[in-house]
Structure formats: structure tokens, C-alpha cells
C-alpha positions as CSV (number, residue, x, y, z in Angstrom):
1,X,0.0,0.0,0.0
2,X,2.8,2.4,0.9
3,X,4.6,1.6,-2.4
4,X,1.4,2.3,-4.3
5,X,1.0,5.7,-2.6
6,X,4.6,6.5,-3.5
7,X,3.9,5.6,-7.1
8,X,0.8,7.7,-7.2
9,X,2.7,10.7,-5.8
10,X,5.5,10.2,-8.2
11,X,3.2,10.1,-11.3
12,X,1.3,13.1,-10.0
13,X,4.5,15.1,-9.6
14,X,5.7,14.0,-13.0
15,X,2.4,15.1,-14.5
16,X,2.6,18.5,-12.9
17,X,6.3,18.8,-13.9
18,X,5.5,18.1,-17.6
19,X,2.7,20.6,-17.6
20,X,4.7,23.3,-15.9
21,X,8.0,23.1,-17.8
22,X,8.4,25.4,-20.8
23,X,8.0,24.1,-24.4
24,X,11.1,22.6,-25.9
25,X,13.0,25.4,-27.6
26,X,16.6,26.6,-28.1
27,X,18.1,28.9,-25.5
28,X,20.8,31.5,-25.8
29,X,24.1,29.7,-25.0
30,X,25.4,33.0,-23.5
31,X,22.6,32.9,-20.9
32,X,24.5,30.1,-18.9
33,X,28.1,29.7,-18.0
34,X,29.8,28.9,-21.3
35,X,33.2,27.6,-22.2
36,X,33.6,29.3,-25.6
37,X,36.8,27.5,-26.5
38,X,36.8,24.6,-29.0
39,X,38.5,23.2,-32.1
40,X,37.6,22.3,-35.6
41,X,38.0,18.5,-36.3
42,X,38.4,16.9,-39.8
43,X,38.5,13.3,-38.6
44,X,35.8,12.1,-36.2
45,X,38.3,9.6,-34.8
46,X,40.1,12.6,-33.3
47,X,37.2,13.5,-31.1
48,X,38.6,11.3,-28.3
49,X,41.8,13.4,-28.2
50,X,40.4,16.9,-28.0
51,X,39.0,17.0,-24.5
52,X,42.4,17.7,-23.0
53,X,42.7,20.7,-25.3
54,X,39.3,22.4,-25.0
55,X,38.4,21.4,-21.5
56,X,41.8,22.2,-20.0
57,X,42.5,24.5,-17.0
58,X,39.4,23.2,-15.2
59,X,37.2,24.1,-18.2
60,X,34.2,22.0,-19.1
61,X,31.8,21.6,-22.1
62,X,34.0,23.1,-24.8
63,X,32.9,23.0,-28.5
64,X,33.9,20.8,-31.5
65,X,33.0,21.8,-35.0
66,X,32.7,18.8,-37.3
67,X,31.5,18.1,-40.9
68,X,29.1,15.4,-41.9
69,X,28.9,14.8,-45.7
70,X,25.7,13.3,-47.1
71,X,27.6,10.1,-48.2
72,X,28.5,9.5,-44.5
73,X,25.0,10.1,-43.2
74,X,24.6,6.9,-41.1
75,X,23.3,6.8,-37.6
76,X,25.4,3.7,-36.7
77,X,28.6,5.5,-37.7
78,X,27.9,8.8,-35.8
79,X,26.0,7.5,-32.8
80,X,29.2,6.4,-31.0
81,X,30.9,9.7,-31.9
82,X,28.1,11.7,-30.2
83,X,28.0,9.3,-27.3
84,X,31.8,10.0,-26.9
85,X,31.1,13.7,-26.9
86,X,28.5,13.3,-24.3
87,X,30.9,11.4,-22.0
88,X,33.7,13.9,-22.6
89,X,31.4,17.0,-22.2
90,X,32.0,18.3,-25.7
91,X,29.3,20.3,-27.6
92,X,29.1,19.5,-31.3
93,X,28.6,22.1,-33.9
94,X,27.6,20.1,-37.0
95,X,28.2,21.5,-40.5
96,X,26.1,19.8,-43.1
97,X,27.9,19.0,-46.3
98,X,27.2,17.2,-49.6
99,X,30.0,15.5,-51.5
100,X,32.6,16.3,-54.1
101,X,32.0,15.6,-57.8
102,X,34.3,16.9,-60.5
103,X,36.3,18.9,-58.0
104,X,33.4,20.8,-56.6
105,X,30.9,20.3,-53.8
106,X,27.5,19.5,-55.4
107,X,24.5,21.7,-54.5
108,X,22.3,20.5,-51.7
109,X,18.8,19.4,-52.9
110,X,15.8,21.0,-51.4
111,X,14.1,17.6,-51.2
112,X,17.0,16.2,-49.2
113,X,16.1,18.4,-46.2
114,X,13.9,15.8,-44.7
115,X,16.5,13.0,-45.2
116,X,18.9,15.1,-43.2
117,X,16.3,15.8,-40.5
118,X,15.5,12.1,-40.1
119,X,19.2,11.4,-39.6
120,X,20.0,14.3,-37.3
121,X,17.0,13.7,-34.9
122,X,18.2,10.1,-34.3
123,X,21.6,11.1,-32.9
124,X,22.2,11.2,-29.2
125,X,22.9,15.0,-28.8
126,X,24.9,15.8,-25.7
127,X,23.1,19.1,-25.0
128,X,19.7,20.6,-25.5
129,X,20.7,22.9,-28.2
130,X,21.5,21.1,-31.4
131,X,23.8,23.4,-33.4
132,X,23.5,23.0,-37.1
133,X,25.4,25.0,-39.8
134,X,23.7,24.9,-43.2
135,X,26.7,24.2,-45.5
136,X,29.8,26.1,-46.2
137,X,31.1,29.3,-48.0
138,X,28.5,29.3,-50.8
139,X,30.0,32.6,-52.0
140,X,32.6,30.3,-53.6
141,X,31.5,28.5,-56.8
142,X,33.5,25.4,-55.8
143,X,31.4,25.1,-52.7
144,X,28.1,25.3,-54.6
145,X,28.2,23.1,-57.7
146,X,30.4,25.3,-59.7
147,X,28.3,28.5,-59.6
148,X,27.6,31.3,-57.1
149,X,23.9,31.8,-56.4
150,X,22.8,33.6,-53.3
151,X,19.2,33.1,-54.4
152,X,19.6,29.4,-54.4
153,X,21.4,29.3,-51.1
154,X,18.7,31.5,-49.5
155,X,16.0,29.0,-50.6
156,X,18.0,26.0,-49.4
157,X,18.6,27.8,-46.0
158,X,14.9,28.4,-45.5
159,X,13.8,24.9,-46.6
160,X,16.3,23.2,-44.3
161,X,15.7,25.6,-41.4
162,X,11.9,25.0,-41.6
163,X,12.3,21.2,-41.8
164,X,14.6,21.2,-38.8
165,X,12.3,23.4,-36.7
166,X,9.3,21.2,-37.6
167,X,11.1,18.2,-36.3
168,X,12.4,19.8,-33.1
169,X,12.7,23.3,-31.7
170,X,16.0,22.3,-30.2
171,X,17.8,22.7,-33.5
172,X,19.8,25.9,-33.3
173,X,20.0,27.2,-36.9
174,X,23.3,28.7,-38.2
175,X,23.9,30.0,-41.7
176,X,27.0,29.0,-43.7
177,X,30.2,30.8,-42.8
178,X,31.2,33.0,-45.7
179,X,34.6,34.0,-47.1
180,X,34.9,37.7,-46.2
181,X,38.1,38.1,-48.2
182,X,36.6,36.7,-51.5
183,X,36.4,39.3,-54.3
184,X,33.7,39.7,-56.9
185,X,34.4,37.5,-59.9
186,X,33.3,34.5,-61.9
187,X,34.1,32.0,-59.1
188,X,33.5,34.1,-56.0
189,X,31.2,36.9,-54.7
190,X,31.8,39.6,-52.2
191,X,30.3,38.6,-48.9
192,X,28.3,41.8,-48.4
193,X,26.7,41.5,-51.9
194,X,26.0,37.9,-51.3
195,X,24.2,38.6,-48.0
196,X,22.2,41.4,-49.6
197,X,21.0,39.1,-52.4
198,X,20.2,36.4,-49.9
199,X,17.9,38.7,-47.9
200,X,16.2,40.1,-51.0
201,X,15.3,36.5,-51.9
202,X,14.3,35.4,-48.4
203,X,13.8,38.4,-46.1
204,X,12.8,36.2,-43.2
205,X,16.3,34.7,-43.0
206,X,17.3,37.4,-40.5
207,X,14.5,36.2,-38.2
208,X,15.2,32.5,-38.7
209,X,18.9,32.4,-38.0
210,X,19.8,31.9,-34.4
211,X,23.4,32.9,-34.5
212,X,26.2,34.1,-36.7
213,X,28.7,31.7,-38.2
214,X,31.9,33.5,-38.9
215,X,35.2,32.5,-40.7
216,X,37.2,35.3,-39.1
217,X,40.6,34.5,-40.7
218,X,43.6,36.8,-40.2
219,X,44.3,37.8,-43.8
220,X,46.2,38.4,-46.0
221,X,47.6,35.0,-46.4
222,X,46.2,33.7,-43.1
223,X,49.1,35.5,-41.5
224,X,47.6,38.8,-40.2
225,X,48.3,40.5,-36.9
226,X,46.0,39.7,-34.0
227,X,45.7,43.5,-33.4
228,X,44.3,44.2,-36.9
229,X,40.7,45.3,-37.2
230,X,37.9,45.1,-39.7
231,X,37.0,42.8,-42.6
232,X,39.6,40.1,-43.3
233,X,41.0,40.0,-39.8
234,X,40.3,38.1,-36.6
235,X,37.6,40.8,-36.0
236,X,35.8,40.0,-39.2
237,X,32.8,39.0,-37.1
238,X,32.4,42.6,-36.0
239,X,32.2,43.8,-39.6
240,X,29.7,41.0,-40.4
241,X,27.4,42.0,-37.5
242,X,27.4,45.6,-38.8
243,X,26.5,44.4,-42.3
244,X,23.6,42.4,-40.9
245,X,22.4,45.3,-38.8
246,X,22.5,47.5,-41.9
247,X,20.4,44.9,-43.7
248,X,17.8,45.0,-41.0
249,X,18.9,42.5,-38.3
250,X,17.7,43.6,-34.8
251,X,18.6,40.4,-33.0
252,X,21.6,40.1,-30.7
253,X,23.2,37.1,-32.4
254,X,25.6,34.8,-30.5
255,X,28.8,34.5,-32.6
256,X,30.2,31.1,-33.6
257,X,33.7,31.6,-35.0
258,X,33.9,28.1,-36.5
259,X,37.0,28.8,-38.6
260,X,40.0,30.9,-37.7
261,X,43.7,30.5,-37.2
262,X,47.0,31.1,-38.8
263,X,48.9,29.2,-41.5
264,X,52.3,28.1,-40.2
265,X,55.6,26.8,-41.7
266,X,55.6,23.5,-39.7
267,X,55.1,20.2,-41.5
268,X,57.8,21.3,-44.0
269,X,55.6,24.2,-45.2
270,X,56.7,27.4,-46.8
271,X,59.3,29.2,-44.7
272,X,57.7,32.5,-45.6
273,X,54.7,31.6,-43.4
274,X,54.6,32.3,-39.6
275,X,56.5,30.0,-37.4
276,X,54.6,27.8,-34.8
277,X,56.1,30.0,-32.1
278,X,54.7,33.1,-33.8
279,X,51.3,31.5,-33.9
280,X,51.7,30.6,-30.3
281,X,52.2,34.2,-29.4
282,X,49.3,35.3,-31.6
283,X,47.0,32.8,-29.9
284,X,47.8,34.2,-26.5
285,X,47.1,37.8,-27.7
286,X,43.8,36.8,-29.3
287,X,42.6,35.0,-26.1
288,X,43.1,38.3,-24.2
289,X,41.7,40.6,-26.7
290,X,39.6,39.6,-29.8
291,X,38.1,36.4,-28.4
292,X,37.0,38.2,-25.2
293,X,34.0,39.8,-26.9
294,X,31.0,38.8,-24.6
295,X,28.9,38.1,-27.7
296,X,31.1,35.2,-28.8
297,X,29.6,31.8,-28.0
298,X,32.3,29.6,-29.6
299,X,35.8,29.8,-31.1
300,X,36.8,26.6,-32.9
301,X,40.1,27.2,-34.8
302,X,40.9,25.3,-38.0
303,X,42.3,22.6,-37.6
304,X,43.0,20.0,-34.9
305,X,44.9,17.5,-37.1
306,X,45.3,17.1,-40.9
307,X,47.7,14.4,-41.9
308,X,48.0,15.4,-45.6
309,X,49.6,18.3,-47.5
310,X,46.3,20.0,-48.3
311,X,45.7,21.6,-44.9
312,X,49.0,20.7,-43.2
313,X,49.8,24.4,-42.7
314,X,46.7,24.7,-40.4
315,X,47.2,21.4,-38.5
316,X,47.8,21.7,-34.8
317,X,49.6,18.4,-34.8
318,X,52.7,17.5,-36.8
319,X,52.6,15.1,-39.7
320,X,53.2,11.4,-38.9
321,X,54.3,11.9,-35.3
322,X,51.1,13.8,-34.4
323,X,53.0,15.7,-31.8
324,X,51.4,19.1,-30.8
325,X,52.9,22.4,-31.9
326,X,53.7,25.1,-29.3
327,X,50.5,27.0,-30.1
328,X,48.5,23.9,-29.1
329,X,50.1,24.3,-25.6
330,X,49.3,28.0,-25.6
331,X,45.7,27.3,-26.4
332,X,45.6,24.6,-23.8
333,X,46.8,26.9,-21.1
334,X,44.2,29.6,-21.8
335,X,41.9,30.0,-18.7
336,X,38.6,28.4,-19.5
337,X,35.2,28.5,-17.9
338,X,33.3,25.5,-16.5
339,X,30.5,25.5,-19.0
340,X,27.0,24.5,-17.8
341,X,24.9,24.0,-21.0
342,X,21.3,22.9,-20.6
343,X,21.0,19.2,-21.3
344,X,17.9,17.5,-22.7
345,X,14.8,18.2,-20.5
346,X,14.1,14.5,-20.0
347,X,17.2,14.4,-17.7
348,X,15.2,16.3,-15.1
349,X,12.3,13.9,-14.7
350,X,14.5,10.8,-15.2
351,X,16.3,11.9,-12.1
352,X,12.9,11.9,-10.2
353,X,12.2,8.4,-11.4
354,X,15.6,7.2,-10.2
355,X,14.9,8.5,-6.7
356,X,11.2,8.0,-6.0
357,X,11.7,7.6,-2.2
358,X,12.8,11.2,-2.0
359,X,9.1,12.2,-2.6
């Protein structure tokens, strides 16, 4: 009889709890303690190695930017990766991608939006917010089927955003990061012009996007000073926010710098590039200045490890030996916050079920 009474009280409290808790929806990651530091990962097998970098100095719940191409869209492949991130307290920022044909990334299909949704909603997300970036640098023709079309990208963005939101309001929608240093030409389009044409095509984009994705690279040549300001520097995100405000944005958008960093001359690279020790010094300066902007939600420099010549100049680990460069250590030593992201709401009432005698 006593157990029956406990069960009745338990279910009554659960019923009240479910009625009282707010509807599932994204939250501002800056409204809770947030460890902004993270890293961009090319190989999901490296996920197991990044915790010591982004959650160092007593930090917790750092970020990892990763790319999922459509030809690797399998729950059985990515489920253990996400479970690992949950165990290691890593927050995924997932960039959707298609695949390469003829040297270019093919255009995403509008009808493929629901295929992506069905895949993404099956993954065991570590946190309540599910951060999704809708593709990459479409102001480059090679990233968009060989052409530049802000109109097409705007339509794809809205179709995918709407499909994701219909599936779950926990999806945090981020636009593609754009190349702020790209000129107008046959194969590239100026970022400001691209944004203007996007919004003319789909004015509601400014209301739908939940944050700003920024590729704030220190140009020219990925070798710029950490003190430089404006477009094409580490502070590119500030210029981008101004452009969006001029185009009618009134939201205070959290900033996700998912690509940044300096090219270096390690891995037998060009000796005219910065040395790893130069990069180390620049990382320390950036952590005390540029990356201290309170609107920044995440900084995930490019790239944790790349064991091939293509992006070896950005790799934080040496070729073959995979030993870290000095700037890895500098980043590791940055003081980090103990992040406290919201986890999925079911955790709250599962805790009640686990301890019914506390009622």
C-alpha cells in the first residue's frame, strides 16, 4: 500500500512537472556559464583526443566543429561519436555537407532536407541545443556546384531551417560561414553583396537564423596581426554584425567563429609563413583581446589535425608523429570556464524516477 502511494505521488508530480516546464526550444548559449573554446575537427576519430585541449585548465563543455557529408549520413557511424562527446562533455557544432564531384561540392537538394532531419534527430545529442550549420562558404563556386547563387542558397537555407524546426525546436540554426576576403568575380562573390541578395530573396532569413557563423581569418595569407581590425581580420565577425544590422537585423546574435587561425611553416611548409612560435604568441594575444567579446559563444580554430599536405599548414599536430605544436600548448593553457549548458529536458524527470523515495 505504501509503495502504491509513493507511485501515485510520483506520477502526480511528473504530470505537474511536464505541464509546468516550458515548451522545448533553443536557448541563448550565453545565458548560462559557457566555455567558448573549442576546435575544428576533420576526422571524427580525433574526437577522443580533443577533451584535453578544449576542457583544460578546469574548463568544461568546450565545443567541437565537425563536418558530416551526405555520403556518410549513417546513424550507426555517428552514434558512438556523439556518445563519446556526451561522455567527454563536448558540444558538437555540426556543419552539413554534400560530397565532391568533378572537383566541386554539389549543390544540396531542397528535397534532401527531410532526409537530413530524419538522420539528425536520431543522434544522441549531448546538449539541449543542437547546433547545425547549413553548408559552407556558398560565395565560392567550388562550394556550390560550380556556380555562385545567393538566391539558391537562401531558398535552401529556409527549406532546411523550416524542416529542422518542424522536427524539433531544439535545432539551433546557423547560416553557412562566408569568405569575407573573396572578391567579386566568376568564381566568388563579395560577402556583403552575397548577403544582400540572400535577404532580398528570403527576407525572413534574419528572423530564422539563431546565431552568426563567422570565418574570421587573419588575412592576408592567413598571417595577419591579432591586433588588426575590420574585414579580413580576426575581428571579421564585428564587420559582419554591422553588415547584418545595416540589412535590418535587430537580434543580438551569438557569434560562432567556427573557422579561424594562422597558416604556419611547420610540416615542411613554406618558410615565408609564420613559425609555430609566432602562432603561439598570436593565440595568447587573441585570447586576451579579440576572443574576449562577450557576444562570442564559440571559437573553434581550424584545424586539430590534418595528416595530408592540403591543410597541413593549419594542422595543430605534426605530420606522422602527431606531436602538438607550441600553439597547441598555448591554447591549452588559456583559462577556460566551466560550462553549464542545458541538457535535454528528460534528464530532469528521469532523475525523479531514479529517486522516488525522496518524494
